PDB file of N, CA, C and O in Angstrom:
ATOM      1  N   MET A   1       3.720  60.341 -19.605  1.00  0.00           N
ATOM      2  CA  MET A   1       4.927  61.034 -19.751  1.00  0.00           C
ATOM      3  C   MET A   1       5.407  61.155 -21.087  1.00  0.00           C
ATOM      4  O   MET A   1       5.546  60.103 -21.710  1.00  0.00           O
ATOM      5  N   LYS A   2       5.698  62.273 -21.673  1.00  0.00           N
ATOM      6  CA  LYS A   2       6.236  62.451 -23.121  1.00  0.00           C
ATOM      7  C   LYS A   2       7.824  62.155 -23.079  1.00  0.00           C
ATOM      8  O   LYS A   2       8.544  62.648 -22.211  1.00  0.00           O
ATOM      9  N   TYR A   3       8.304  61.299 -24.105  1.00  0.00           N
ATOM     10  CA  TYR A   3       9.543  61.331 -24.213  1.00  0.00           C
ATOM     11  C   TYR A   3      10.039  61.978 -25.502  1.00  0.00           C
ATOM     12  O   TYR A   3       9.414  61.840 -26.554  1.00  0.00           O
ATOM     13  N   THR A   4      11.220  62.717 -25.412  1.00  0.00           N
ATOM     14  CA  THR A   4      11.980  63.049 -26.402  1.00  0.00           C
ATOM     15  C   THR A   4      13.384  62.741 -26.310  1.00  0.00           C
ATOM     16  O   THR A   4      14.106  63.211 -25.430  1.00  0.00           O
ATOM     17  N   PRO A   5      13.827  61.857 -27.326  1.00  0.00           N
ATOM     18  CA  PRO A   5      15.110  61.287 -27.086  1.00  0.00           C
ATOM     19  C   PRO A   5      16.318  62.262 -27.503  1.00  0.00           C
ATOM     20  O   PRO A   5      16.290  63.110 -28.395  1.00  0.00           O
ATOM     21  N   PRO A   6      17.247  61.983 -26.760  1.00  0.00           N
ATOM     22  CA  PRO A   6      18.608  62.901 -26.987  1.00  0.00           C
ATOM     23  C   PRO A   6      18.923  62.855 -28.299  1.00  0.00           C
ATOM     24  O   PRO A   6      18.696  61.843 -28.962  1.00  0.00           O
ATOM     25  N   THR A   7      19.502  63.988 -28.835  1.00  0.00           N
ATOM     26  CA  THR A   7      19.989  64.180 -30.387  1.00  0.00           C
ATOM     27  C   THR A   7      21.044  63.151 -30.559  1.00  0.00           C
ATOM     28  O   THR A   7      21.362  62.439 -29.607  1.00  0.00           O
ATOM     29  N   THR A   8      21.563  63.044 -31.641  1.00  0.00           N
ATOM     30  CA  THR A   8      22.868  62.434 -32.077  1.00  0.00           C
ATOM     31  C   THR A   8      24.105  63.209 -31.402  1.00  0.00           C
ATOM     32  O   THR A   8      25.106  62.674 -30.926  1.00  0.00           O
ATOM     33  N   ASN A   9      23.860  64.398 -31.452  1.00  0.00           N
ATOM     34  CA  ASN A   9      25.176  65.219 -30.695  1.00  0.00           C
ATOM     35  C   ASN A   9      25.270  65.017 -29.355  1.00  0.00           C
ATOM     36  O   ASN A   9      26.357  64.885 -28.795  1.00  0.00           O
ATOM     37  N   ASP A  10      24.013  64.975 -28.679  1.00  0.00           N
ATOM     38  CA  ASP A  10      23.852  64.682 -27.302  1.00  0.00           C
ATOM     39  C   ASP A  10      24.562  63.442 -26.916  1.00  0.00           C
ATOM     40  O   ASP A  10      25.210  63.414 -25.870  1.00  0.00           O
ATOM     41  N   LEU A  11      24.483  62.478 -27.650  1.00  0.00           N
ATOM     42  CA  LEU A  11      24.849  60.977 -27.488  1.00  0.00           C
ATOM     43  C   LEU A  11      26.394  61.053 -27.733  1.00  0.00           C
ATOM     44  O   LEU A  11      27.128  60.549 -26.883  1.00  0.00           O
ATOM     45  N   GLN A  12      26.864  61.572 -28.693  1.00  0.00           N
ATOM     46  CA  GLN A  12      28.074  61.667 -29.119  1.00  0.00           C
ATOM     47  C   GLN A  12      28.939  62.535 -27.915  1.00  0.00           C
ATOM     48  O   GLN A  12      30.124  62.359 -27.634  1.00  0.00           O
ATOM     49  N   ALA A  13      28.255  63.256 -27.456  1.00  0.00           N
ATOM     50  CA  ALA A  13      28.949  64.227 -26.214  1.00  0.00           C
ATOM     51  C   ALA A  13      29.110  63.279 -25.047  1.00  0.00           C
ATOM     52  O   ALA A  13      30.121  63.339 -24.348  1.00  0.00           O
ATOM     53  N   ILE A  14      28.121  62.385 -24.810  1.00  0.00           N
ATOM     54  CA  ILE A  14      28.108  61.494 -23.710  1.00  0.00           C
ATOM     55  C   ILE A  14      29.390  60.487 -23.791  1.00  0.00           C
ATOM     56  O   ILE A  14      30.187  60.224 -22.891  1.00  0.00           O
ATOM     57  N   ARG A  15      29.362  60.085 -24.904  1.00  0.00           N
ATOM     58  CA  ARG A  15      30.550  59.069 -25.260  1.00  0.00           C
ATOM     59  C   ARG A  15      31.711  59.856 -25.016  1.00  0.00           C
ATOM     60  O   ARG A  15      32.457  59.476 -24.113  1.00  0.00           O
ATOM     61  N   LYS A  16      31.997  60.877 -25.650  1.00  0.00           N
ATOM     62  CA  LYS A  16      33.419  61.437 -25.507  1.00  0.00           C
ATOM     63  C   LYS A  16      33.671  62.003 -24.031  1.00  0.00           C
ATOM     64  O   LYS A  16      34.796  61.994 -23.532  1.00  0.00           O
ATOM     65  N   GLU A  17      32.457  62.534 -23.318  1.00  0.00           N
ATOM     66  CA  GLU A  17      32.780  62.635 -21.925  1.00  0.00           C
ATOM     67  C   GLU A  17      33.134  61.413 -21.179  1.00  0.00           C
ATOM     68  O   GLU A  17      33.866  61.652 -20.219  1.00  0.00           O
ATOM     69  N   LEU A  18      32.828  60.176 -21.341  1.00  0.00           N
ATOM     70  CA  LEU A  18      33.267  59.193 -20.693  1.00  0.00           C
ATOM     71  C   LEU A  18      34.602  58.765 -21.307  1.00  0.00           C
ATOM     72  O   LEU A  18      35.326  58.000 -20.669  1.00  0.00           O
ATOM     73  N   GLY A  19      34.940  59.184 -22.425  1.00  0.00           N
ATOM     74  CA  GLY A  19      36.095  58.920 -22.869  1.00  0.00           C
ATOM     75  C   GLY A  19      36.286  57.279 -23.469  1.00  0.00           C
ATOM     76  O   GLY A  19      37.307  56.614 -23.300  1.00  0.00           O
ATOM     77  N   LEU A  20      35.311  56.910 -24.049  1.00  0.00           N
ATOM     78  CA  LEU A  20      34.955  55.588 -24.642  1.00  0.00           C
ATOM     79  C   LEU A  20      35.146  55.671 -26.201  1.00  0.00           C
ATOM     80  O   LEU A  20      34.848  56.652 -26.882  1.00  0.00           O
ATOM     81  N   THR A  21      35.618  54.644 -26.606  1.00  0.00           N
ATOM     82  CA  THR A  21      35.354  54.453 -28.043  1.00  0.00           C
ATOM     83  C   THR A  21      34.134  54.081 -28.434  1.00  0.00           C
ATOM     84  O   THR A  21      33.343  53.831 -27.525  1.00  0.00           O
ATOM     85  N   GLN A  22      33.614  53.933 -29.973  1.00  0.00           N
ATOM     86  CA  GLN A  22      32.333  53.590 -30.278  1.00  0.00           C
ATOM     87  C   GLN A  22      32.101  52.085 -29.648  1.00  0.00           C
ATOM     88  O   GLN A  22      31.068  51.862 -29.016  1.00  0.00           O
ATOM     89  N   SER A  23      32.935  51.223 -29.808  1.00  0.00           N
ATOM     90  CA  SER A  23      32.763  49.882 -29.414  1.00  0.00           C
ATOM     91  C   SER A  23      32.748  49.634 -27.743  1.00  0.00           C
ATOM     92  O   SER A  23      32.122  48.729 -27.191  1.00  0.00           O
ATOM     93  N   GLU A  24      33.576  50.641 -27.070  1.00  0.00           N
ATOM     94  CA  GLU A  24      33.630  50.520 -25.698  1.00  0.00           C
ATOM     95  C   GLU A  24      32.071  50.945 -25.100  1.00  0.00           C
ATOM     96  O   GLU A  24      31.434  50.511 -24.140  1.00  0.00           O
ATOM     97  N   MET A  25      31.788  51.921 -26.052  1.00  0.00           N
ATOM     98  CA  MET A  25      30.183  52.697 -25.562  1.00  0.00           C
ATOM     99  C   MET A  25      29.201  51.632 -25.936  1.00  0.00           C
ATOM    100  O   MET A  25      28.239  51.421 -25.196  1.00  0.00           O
ATOM    101  N   ALA A  26      29.376  50.966 -27.008  1.00  0.00           N
ATOM    102  CA  ALA A  26      28.601  49.696 -27.203  1.00  0.00           C
ATOM    103  C   ALA A  26      28.423  48.751 -26.330  1.00  0.00           C
ATOM    104  O   ALA A  26      27.298  48.297 -26.125  1.00  0.00           O
ATOM    105  N   ASP A  27      29.529  48.303 -25.672  1.00  0.00           N
ATOM    106  CA  ASP A  27      29.532  47.437 -24.474  1.00  0.00           C
ATOM    107  C   ASP A  27      28.906  48.037 -23.367  1.00  0.00           C
ATOM    108  O   ASP A  27      28.023  47.446 -22.744  1.00  0.00           O
ATOM    109  N   TYR A  28      29.347  49.323 -23.033  1.00  0.00           N
ATOM    110  CA  TYR A  28      28.795  49.863 -21.842  1.00  0.00           C
ATOM    111  C   TYR A  28      27.333  50.108 -21.784  1.00  0.00           C
ATOM    112  O   TYR A  28      26.816  50.427 -20.713  1.00  0.00           O
ATOM    113  N   ILE A  29      26.516  49.956 -23.054  1.00  0.00           N
ATOM    114  CA  ILE A  29      25.229  49.902 -22.922  1.00  0.00           C
ATOM    115  C   ILE A  29      24.420  48.877 -23.448  1.00  0.00           C
ATOM    116  O   ILE A  29      23.209  48.852 -23.666  1.00  0.00           O
ATOM    117  N   HIS A  30      25.509  47.839 -23.653  1.00  0.00           N
ATOM    118  CA  HIS A  30      24.824  46.280 -24.036  1.00  0.00           C
ATOM    119  C   HIS A  30      24.369  46.347 -25.357  1.00  0.00           C
ATOM    120  O   HIS A  30      23.307  45.780 -25.613  1.00  0.00           O
ATOM    121  N   VAL A  31      24.960  46.921 -26.225  1.00  0.00           N
ATOM    122  CA  VAL A  31      24.266  46.753 -27.805  1.00  0.00           C
ATOM    123  C   VAL A  31      25.606  45.990 -28.618  1.00  0.00           C
ATOM    124  O   VAL A  31      26.771  46.079 -28.232  1.00  0.00           O
ATOM    125  N   ALA A  32      25.271  45.435 -29.495  1.00  0.00           N
ATOM    126  CA  ALA A  32      25.946  44.335 -30.152  1.00  0.00           C
ATOM    127  C   ALA A  32      27.301  44.781 -31.017  1.00  0.00           C
ATOM    128  O   ALA A  32      27.804  44.036 -31.858  1.00  0.00           O
ATOM    129  N   GLY A  33      27.807  46.072 -30.697  1.00  0.00           N
ATOM    130  CA  GLY A  33      28.965  46.658 -31.204  1.00  0.00           C
ATOM    131  C   GLY A  33      28.950  47.894 -31.439  1.00  0.00           C
ATOM    132  O   GLY A  33      27.954  48.574 -31.192  1.00  0.00           O
ATOM    133  N   GLY A  34      30.095  48.408 -31.975  1.00  0.00           N
ATOM    134  CA  GLY A  34      30.275  49.888 -32.175  1.00  0.00           C
ATOM    135  C   GLY A  34      29.407  50.470 -33.419  1.00  0.00           C
ATOM    136  O   GLY A  34      29.096  51.657 -33.526  1.00  0.00           O
ATOM    137  N   GLN A  35      29.093  49.531 -34.266  1.00  0.00           N
ATOM    138  CA  GLN A  35      28.236  49.505 -35.363  1.00  0.00           C
ATOM    139  C   GLN A  35      26.891  49.846 -34.976  1.00  0.00           C
ATOM    140  O   GLN A  35      26.260  50.679 -35.626  1.00  0.00           O
ATOM    141  N   GLN A  36      26.365  49.225 -33.892  1.00  0.00           N
ATOM    142  CA  GLN A  36      25.104  49.479 -33.247  1.00  0.00           C
ATOM    143  C   GLN A  36      24.961  50.768 -32.687  1.00  0.00           C
ATOM    144  O   GLN A  36      23.939  51.437 -32.840  1.00  0.00           O
ATOM    145  N   TRP A  37      25.925  51.132 -32.057  1.00  0.00           N
ATOM    146  CA  TRP A  37      26.022  52.440 -31.389  1.00  0.00           C
ATOM    147  C   TRP A  37      26.055  53.621 -32.538  1.00  0.00           C
ATOM    148  O   TRP A  37      25.358  54.634 -32.490  1.00  0.00           O
ATOM    149  N   ARG A  38      26.846  53.353 -33.413  1.00  0.00           N
ATOM    150  CA  ARG A  38      26.959  54.261 -34.680  1.00  0.00           C
ATOM    151  C   ARG A  38      25.531  54.577 -35.182  1.00  0.00           C
ATOM    152  O   ARG A  38      25.302  55.654 -35.732  1.00  0.00           O
ATOM    153  N   LYS A  39      24.633  53.710 -35.009  1.00  0.00           N
ATOM    154  CA  LYS A  39      23.353  53.802 -35.572  1.00  0.00           C
ATOM    155  C   LYS A  39      22.470  54.900 -34.890  1.00  0.00           C
ATOM    156  O   LYS A  39      21.439  55.346 -35.393  1.00  0.00           O
ATOM    157  N   TYR A  40      23.010  55.295 -33.647  1.00  0.00           N
ATOM    158  CA  TYR A  40      22.342  56.026 -32.871  1.00  0.00           C
ATOM    159  C   TYR A  40      22.983  57.474 -32.989  1.00  0.00           C
ATOM    160  O   TYR A  40      22.384  58.504 -32.679  1.00  0.00           O
ATOM    161  N   THR A  41      24.205  57.420 -33.450  1.00  0.00           N
ATOM    162  CA  THR A  41      25.121  58.722 -33.435  1.00  0.00           C
ATOM    163  C   THR A  41      25.290  59.156 -34.736  1.00  0.00           C
ATOM    164  O   THR A  41      25.880  60.235 -34.807  1.00  0.00           O
ATOM    165  N   GLY A  42      24.927  58.611 -35.896  1.00  0.00           N
ATOM    166  CA  GLY A  42      25.126  59.143 -37.271  1.00  0.00           C
ATOM    167  C   GLY A  42      24.362  58.482 -38.423  1.00  0.00           C
ATOM    168  O   GLY A  42      23.397  57.754 -38.191  1.00  0.00           O
ATOM    169  N   GLY A  43      24.811  58.744 -39.715  1.00  0.00           N
ATOM    170  CA  GLY A  43      24.267  58.118 -40.796  1.00  0.00           C
ATOM    171  C   GLY A  43      23.021  59.198 -41.325  1.00  0.00           C
ATOM    172  O   GLY A  43      22.644  60.224 -40.758  1.00  0.00           O
ATOM    173  N   LYS A  44      22.585  58.670 -42.451  1.00  0.00           N
ATOM    174  CA  LYS A  44      21.474  59.510 -42.998  1.00  0.00           C
ATOM    175  C   LYS A  44      20.347  59.523 -42.202  1.00  0.00           C
ATOM    176  O   LYS A  44      19.774  60.607 -42.092  1.00  0.00           O
ATOM    177  N   ASN A  45      19.755  58.261 -41.439  1.00  0.00           N
ATOM    178  CA  ASN A  45      18.541  58.417 -40.734  1.00  0.00           C
ATOM    179  C   ASN A  45      19.110  57.684 -39.280  1.00  0.00           C
ATOM    180  O   ASN A  45      18.890  56.493 -39.060  1.00  0.00           O
ATOM    181  N   PRO A  46      19.714  58.379 -38.518  1.00  0.00           N
ATOM    182  CA  PRO A  46      20.151  57.947 -37.206  1.00  0.00           C
ATOM    183  C   PRO A  46      18.899  57.267 -36.509  1.00  0.00           C
ATOM    184  O   PRO A  46      17.808  57.747 -36.816  1.00  0.00           O
ATOM    185  N   ARG A  47      18.915  56.228 -35.626  1.00  0.00           N
ATOM    186  CA  ARG A  47      17.933  55.379 -35.030  1.00  0.00           C
ATOM    187  C   ARG A  47      17.872  56.428 -33.437  1.00  0.00           C
ATOM    188  O   ARG A  47      18.840  56.873 -32.820  1.00  0.00           O
ATOM    189  N   GLN A  48      16.666  56.557 -33.170  1.00  0.00           N
ATOM    190  CA  GLN A  48      16.531  57.525 -32.011  1.00  0.00           C
ATOM    191  C   GLN A  48      16.674  56.496 -30.848  1.00  0.00           C
ATOM    192  O   GLN A  48      16.344  55.321 -31.012  1.00  0.00           O
ATOM    193  N   MET A  49      17.129  56.920 -29.776  1.00  0.00           N
ATOM    194  CA  MET A  49      17.461  56.166 -28.521  1.00  0.00           C
ATOM    195  C   MET A  49      15.961  55.908 -27.688  1.00  0.00           C
ATOM    196  O   MET A  49      15.227  56.816 -27.297  1.00  0.00           O
ATOM    197  N   SER A  50      15.757  54.711 -27.556  1.00  0.00           N
ATOM    198  CA  SER A  50      14.347  54.392 -26.956  1.00  0.00           C
ATOM    199  C   SER A  50      14.571  54.914 -25.461  1.00  0.00           C
ATOM    200  O   SER A  50      15.647  55.141 -24.908  1.00  0.00           O
ATOM    201  N   PHE A  51      13.425  55.032 -25.008  1.00  0.00           N
ATOM    202  CA  PHE A  51      13.138  55.398 -23.310  1.00  0.00           C
ATOM    203  C   PHE A  51      13.834  54.486 -22.414  1.00  0.00           C
ATOM    204  O   PHE A  51      14.357  54.891 -21.376  1.00  0.00           O
ATOM    205  N   HIS A  52      13.860  53.163 -22.811  1.00  0.00           N
ATOM    206  CA  HIS A  52      14.486  52.099 -21.870  1.00  0.00           C
ATOM    207  C   HIS A  52      15.976  52.090 -22.131  1.00  0.00           C
ATOM    208  O   HIS A  52      16.684  51.749 -21.183  1.00  0.00           O
ATOM    209  N   MET A  53      16.534  52.399 -23.226  1.00  0.00           N
ATOM    210  CA  MET A  53      18.089  52.281 -23.553  1.00  0.00           C
ATOM    211  C   MET A  53      18.582  53.455 -22.972  1.00  0.00           C
ATOM    212  O   MET A  53      19.742  53.420 -22.563  1.00  0.00           O
ATOM    213  N   LEU A  54      17.826  54.666 -22.831  1.00  0.00           N
ATOM    214  CA  LEU A  54      18.456  55.887 -22.262  1.00  0.00           C
ATOM    215  C   LEU A  54      18.412  55.804 -20.835  1.00  0.00           C
ATOM    216  O   LEU A  54      19.323  56.250 -20.138  1.00  0.00           O
ATOM    217  N   PHE A  55      17.240  55.170 -20.303  1.00  0.00           N
ATOM    218  CA  PHE A  55      17.091  54.744 -18.723  1.00  0.00           C
ATOM    219  C   PHE A  55      18.307  53.963 -18.148  1.00  0.00           C
ATOM    220  O   PHE A  55      18.924  54.313 -17.142  1.00  0.00           O
ATOM    221  N   PHE A  56      18.595  52.819 -18.934  1.00  0.00           N
ATOM    222  CA  PHE A  56      19.731  52.097 -18.593  1.00  0.00           C
ATOM    223  C   PHE A  56      20.937  52.833 -18.520  1.00  0.00           C
ATOM    224  O   PHE A  56      21.704  52.758 -17.560  1.00  0.00           O
ATOM    225  N   LEU A  57      21.168  53.726 -19.772  1.00  0.00           N
ATOM    226  CA  LEU A  57      22.483  54.403 -19.717  1.00  0.00           C
ATOM    227  C   LEU A  57      22.182  55.259 -18.663  1.00  0.00           C
ATOM    228  O   LEU A  57      23.076  55.144 -17.824  1.00  0.00           O
ATOM    229  N   SER A  58      21.387  56.018 -18.333  1.00  0.00           N
ATOM    230  CA  SER A  58      21.291  57.035 -17.191  1.00  0.00           C
ATOM    231  C   SER A  58      21.419  56.342 -15.883  1.00  0.00           C
ATOM    232  O   SER A  58      21.853  57.013 -14.947  1.00  0.00           O
ATOM    233  N   ALA A  59      21.065  54.940 -15.652  1.00  0.00           N
ATOM    234  CA  ALA A  59      21.151  54.455 -14.354  1.00  0.00           C
ATOM    235  C   ALA A  59      22.701  53.951 -14.164  1.00  0.00           C
ATOM    236  O   ALA A  59      23.202  53.905 -13.041  1.00  0.00           O
ATOM    237  N   LYS A  60      23.445  53.567 -15.378  1.00  0.00           N
ATOM    238  CA  LYS A  60      24.886  53.301 -15.034  1.00  0.00           C
ATOM    239  C   LYS A  60      25.478  54.508 -14.847  1.00  0.00           C
ATOM    240  O   LYS A  60      26.433  54.505 -14.071  1.00  0.00           O
ATOM    241  N   LEU A  61      25.152  55.608 -15.381  1.00  0.00           N
ATOM    242  CA  LEU A  61      26.096  56.887 -15.013  1.00  0.00           C
ATOM    243  C   LEU A  61      25.742  57.395 -13.585  1.00  0.00           C
ATOM    244  O   LEU A  61      26.598  58.034 -12.973  1.00  0.00           O
ATOM    245  N   CYS A  62      24.281  57.099 -12.902  1.00  0.00           N
ATOM    246  CA  CYS A  62      24.296  57.920 -11.748  1.00  0.00           C
ATOM    247  C   CYS A  62      24.144  56.932 -10.472  1.00  0.00           C
ATOM    248  O   CYS A  62      24.159  57.341  -9.311  1.00  0.00           O
ATOM    249  N   LEU A  63      23.998  55.604 -10.838  1.00  0.00           N
ATOM    250  CA  LEU A  63      23.936  54.771  -9.646  1.00  0.00           C
ATOM    251  C   LEU A  63      25.122  54.016  -9.267  1.00  0.00           C
ATOM    252  O   LEU A  63      25.764  53.502 -10.184  1.00  0.00           O
ATOM    253  N   GLU A  64      25.519  53.865  -8.068  1.00  0.00           N
ATOM    254  CA  GLU A  64      26.408  53.258  -7.349  1.00  0.00           C
ATOM    255  C   GLU A  64      26.293  51.617  -7.704  1.00  0.00           C
ATOM    256  O   GLU A  64      25.249  51.029  -7.984  1.00  0.00           O
ATOM    257  N   THR A  65      27.691  51.011  -7.615  1.00  0.00           N
ATOM    258  CA  THR A  65      27.772  49.677  -8.157  1.00  0.00           C
ATOM    259  C   THR A  65      26.713  48.898  -7.228  1.00  0.00           C
ATOM    260  O   THR A  65      25.850  48.314  -7.884  1.00  0.00           O
ATOM    261  N   ASP A  66      26.620  48.789  -5.997  1.00  0.00           N
ATOM    262  CA  ASP A  66      25.828  48.214  -5.048  1.00  0.00           C
ATOM    263  C   ASP A  66      24.315  48.319  -5.527  1.00  0.00           C
ATOM    264  O   ASP A  66      23.597  47.320  -5.578  1.00  0.00           O
ATOM    265  N   GLU A  67      23.898  49.529  -5.858  1.00  0.00           N
ATOM    266  CA  GLU A  67      22.694  49.750  -6.660  1.00  0.00           C
ATOM    267  C   GLU A  67      22.384  49.123  -7.633  1.00  0.00           C
ATOM    268  O   GLU A  67      21.331  48.485  -7.588  1.00  0.00           O
ATOM    269  N   LEU A  68      23.119  49.102  -8.710  1.00  0.00           N
ATOM    270  CA  LEU A  68      23.219  48.237  -9.966  1.00  0.00           C
ATOM    271  C   LEU A  68      23.299  46.938  -9.526  1.00  0.00           C
ATOM    272  O   LEU A  68      22.702  46.141 -10.250  1.00  0.00           O
ATOM    273  N   ASP A  69      23.771  46.543  -8.705  1.00  0.00           N
ATOM    274  CA  ASP A  69      23.836  44.863  -8.380  1.00  0.00           C
ATOM    275  C   ASP A  69      22.528  44.515  -7.802  1.00  0.00           C
ATOM    276  O   ASP A  69      22.120  43.357  -7.886  1.00  0.00           O
ATOM    277  N   ARG A  70      21.845  45.433  -7.221  1.00  0.00           N
ATOM    278  CA  ARG A  70      20.601  45.003  -6.635  1.00  0.00           C
ATOM    279  C   ARG A  70      19.538  45.005  -7.933  1.00  0.00           C
ATOM    280  O   ARG A  70      18.606  44.205  -8.018  1.00  0.00           O
ATOM    281  N   VAL A  71      19.803  45.926  -8.819  1.00  0.00           N
ATOM    282  CA  VAL A  71      18.763  45.829  -9.942  1.00  0.00           C
ATOM    283  C   VAL A  71      19.240  44.520 -10.853  1.00  0.00           C
ATOM    284  O   VAL A  71      18.391  43.974 -11.559  1.00  0.00           O
ATOM    285  N   TYR A  72      20.370  44.108 -10.836  1.00  0.00           N
ATOM    286  CA  TYR A  72      20.678  42.834 -11.589  1.00  0.00           C
ATOM    287  C   TYR A  72      20.170  41.640 -10.960  1.00  0.00           C
ATOM    288  O   TYR A  72      19.689  40.674 -11.553  1.00  0.00           O
ATOM    289  N   LYS A  73      20.336  41.797  -9.513  1.00  0.00           N
ATOM    290  CA  LYS A  73      19.837  40.629  -8.839  1.00  0.00           C
ATOM    291  C   LYS A  73      18.398  40.513  -8.913  1.00  0.00           C
ATOM    292  O   LYS A  73      17.900  39.398  -8.761  1.00  0.00           O
ATOM    293  N   LYS A  74      17.600  41.613  -9.147  1.00  0.00           N
ATOM    294  CA  LYS A  74      16.144  41.494  -9.584  1.00  0.00           C
ATOM    295  C   LYS A  74      15.747  40.941 -10.624  1.00  0.00           C
ATOM    296  O   LYS A  74      14.715  40.272 -10.694  1.00  0.00           O
ATOM    297  N   MET A  75      16.692  41.208 -11.745  1.00  0.00           N
ATOM    298  CA  MET A  75      16.612  40.861 -13.139  1.00  0.00           C
ATOM    299  C   MET A  75      16.575  39.311 -13.222  1.00  0.00           C
ATOM    300  O   MET A  75      15.874  38.640 -13.979  1.00  0.00           O
ATOM    301  N   VAL A  76      17.658  38.781 -12.097  1.00  0.00           N
ATOM    302  CA  VAL A  76      17.588  37.170 -12.026  1.00  0.00           C
ATOM    303  C   VAL A  76      16.666  36.735 -11.384  1.00  0.00           C
ATOM    304  O   VAL A  76      16.313  35.586 -11.645  1.00  0.00           O
ATOM    305  N   GLU A  77      16.079  37.352 -10.514  1.00  0.00           N
ATOM    306  CA  GLU A  77      14.768  36.815  -9.743  1.00  0.00           C
ATOM    307  C   GLU A  77      13.704  36.824 -10.431  1.00  0.00           C
ATOM    308  O   GLU A  77      12.683  36.217 -10.109  1.00  0.00           O
ATOM    309  N   LEU A  78      13.875  37.706 -11.730  1.00  0.00           N
ATOM    310  CA  LEU A  78      12.568  37.649 -12.456  1.00  0.00           C
ATOM    311  C   LEU A  78      12.760  36.781 -13.602  1.00  0.00           C
ATOM    312  O   LEU A  78      11.894  36.748 -14.476  1.00  0.00           O
ATOM    313  N   GLY A  79      13.852  36.045 -13.690  1.00  0.00           N
ATOM    314  CA  GLY A  79      13.929  34.984 -14.404  1.00  0.00           C
ATOM    315  C   GLY A  79      15.102  35.104 -15.428  1.00  0.00           C
ATOM    316  O   GLY A  79      15.278  34.111 -16.134  1.00  0.00           O
ATOM    317  N   ALA A  80      15.863  36.087 -15.598  1.00  0.00           N
ATOM    318  CA  ALA A  80      17.077  36.410 -16.564  1.00  0.00           C
ATOM    319  C   ALA A  80      18.181  35.654 -15.879  1.00  0.00           C
ATOM    320  O   ALA A  80      18.291  35.432 -14.673  1.00  0.00           O
ATOM    321  N   SER A  81      19.054  35.266 -16.952  1.00  0.00           N
ATOM    322  CA  SER A  81      20.317  34.816 -16.618  1.00  0.00           C
ATOM    323  C   SER A  81      21.577  35.842 -17.098  1.00  0.00           C
ATOM    324  O   SER A  81      21.730  36.142 -18.283  1.00  0.00           O
ATOM    325  N   LEU A  82      22.310  36.255 -16.201  1.00  0.00           N
ATOM    326  CA  LEU A  82      23.393  37.326 -16.451  1.00  0.00           C
ATOM    327  C   LEU A  82      24.808  36.452 -16.194  1.00  0.00           C
ATOM    328  O   LEU A  82      25.053  35.572 -15.369  1.00  0.00           O
ATOM    329  N   GLU A  83      25.575  37.019 -17.166  1.00  0.00           N
ATOM    330  CA  GLU A  83      27.073  36.804 -17.020  1.00  0.00           C
ATOM    331  C   GLU A  83      27.746  37.962 -17.247  1.00  0.00           C
ATOM    332  O   GLU A  83      27.473  38.771 -18.135  1.00  0.00           O
ATOM    333  N   SER A  84      28.868  38.071 -16.229  1.00  0.00           N
ATOM    334  CA  SER A  84      29.921  39.322 -16.465  1.00  0.00           C
ATOM    335  C   SER A  84      30.544  38.979 -17.840  1.00  0.00           C
ATOM    336  O   SER A  84      30.794  37.837 -18.225  1.00  0.00           O
ATOM    337  N   GLY A  85      30.757  40.108 -18.518  1.00  0.00           N
ATOM    338  CA  GLY A  85      31.575  39.902 -19.619  1.00  0.00           C
ATOM    339  C   GLY A  85      32.416  40.941 -20.237  1.00  0.00           C
ATOM    340  O   GLY A  85      33.114  40.670 -21.215  1.00  0.00           O
TER     341      GLY A  85
END
């Protein structure tokens, strides 16, 4: 599978469509803050969003809460520790 990441404009449009601030978007995709989100959407050399980060964002946008909970449960079964925050 060949992967081409979304553009910075695509990512900015997603954030605006969700009505989230930079910081809220960072929380939404579990990066370390608005500054980290901005690395994907601006600056001289914006970071390309990796396949797994876009997959996670897409899952949050299209799966129901119970489906996401099944994924989180599987993550715990695989050894992760998760806390709501």
